[in-house]
C-alpha positions as CSV (number, residue, x, y, z in Angstrom):
1,M,110.9,104.2,84.0
2,A,107.8,105.7,82.5
3,E,106.7,109.3,83.2
4,K,104.7,110.1,86.3
5,M,101.0,110.9,85.6
6,Q,99.4,111.4,88.9
7,E,100.5,111.8,92.5
8,H,98.1,111.7,95.5
9,V,98.5,111.6,99.3
10,Y,96.0,109.3,101.0
11,I,95.3,108.7,104.7
12,I,94.2,105.0,104.6
13,P,92.1,103.9,107.6
14,L,93.1,100.4,108.9
15,R,90.4,100.2,111.6
16,D,88.7,97.2,109.8
17,V,91.8,95.2,110.5
18,K,90.7,94.8,114.1
19,R,88.0,92.4,112.9
20,S,90.5,89.8,111.8
21,P,92.2,87.4,114.2
22,R,95.0,89.0,116.3
23,W,97.8,87.0,114.7
24,K,96.7,88.0,111.2
25,R,96.2,91.8,111.6
26,S,99.4,93.1,110.0
27,N,99.0,90.7,107.1
28,T,95.5,91.9,106.6
29,A,96.6,95.6,106.9
30,M,99.1,95.1,104.0
31,K,96.4,93.5,101.9
32,D,94.0,96.3,102.7
33,I,96.6,99.0,101.7
34,R,97.1,97.3,98.3
35,K,93.4,97.0,97.8
36,F,92.7,100.6,98.7
37,L,95.4,101.9,96.4
38,G,94.3,99.6,93.6
39,K,90.7,100.9,93.9
40,H,91.5,104.6,94.2
41,M,94.3,104.7,91.6
42,K,92.5,102.3,89.2
43,S,95.4,99.9,88.8
44,E,96.1,96.2,89.5
45,D,99.9,96.7,89.6
46,V,100.7,98.2,93.1
47,K,104.2,98.3,94.5
48,L,104.7,99.2,98.1
49,D,107.9,100.7,99.5
50,K,109.8,99.0,102.3
51,S,109.1,101.8,104.7
52,I,105.4,101.1,104.6
53,N,106.0,97.4,105.5
54,E,108.3,98.4,108.4
55,L,105.8,100.9,109.8
56,V,102.9,98.3,109.7
57,W,105.0,95.6,111.3
58,E,106.8,97.9,113.7
59,R,104.8,96.7,116.7
60,G,104.4,93.1,115.6
61,S,101.7,91.2,113.9
62,Q,99.0,91.9,116.4
63,K,99.1,95.7,116.6
64,P,99.2,97.5,113.3
65,P,98.6,101.3,113.2
66,S,94.9,102.4,113.0
67,K,95.7,104.7,109.9
68,I,98.6,105.3,107.6
69,R,99.5,108.3,105.4
70,I,100.8,107.3,102.0
71,R,102.0,109.1,98.8
72,A,101.0,107.2,95.7
73,M,102.4,107.9,92.3
74,K,100.8,106.4,89.1
75,F,102.9,106.1,86.0
76,D,101.7,106.1,82.4
77,D,102.3,102.3,82.1
78,G,99.6,101.8,84.9
79,Q,102.0,100.9,87.7
80,V,101.4,102.5,91.1
81,Q,104.3,103.0,93.5
82,A,103.6,104.0,97.1
83,E,105.8,105.3,99.9
84,L,105.3,106.9,103.3
85,A,104.2,110.6,103.0
86,E,106.7,112.8,104.9
87,E,105.3,115.7,106.9
């Protein structure tokens, strides 16, 4: 694995997910998380941890959380790995 260059903790708002149809909300939330991290970390290659997926889908496809706190690490090869930020 390449060496870590940057590490940031982001609170990603997912309130725009409410504009999508009820049955698509968790899918849209996952896409929005990838898009947010790609934009802020300046990378196309974003890998999300399994714990993020479990938190978003915890209450089903119709009720994702309104915001999520994520720790993102960018490596020198341009890959971004994200996991849930622990308190």
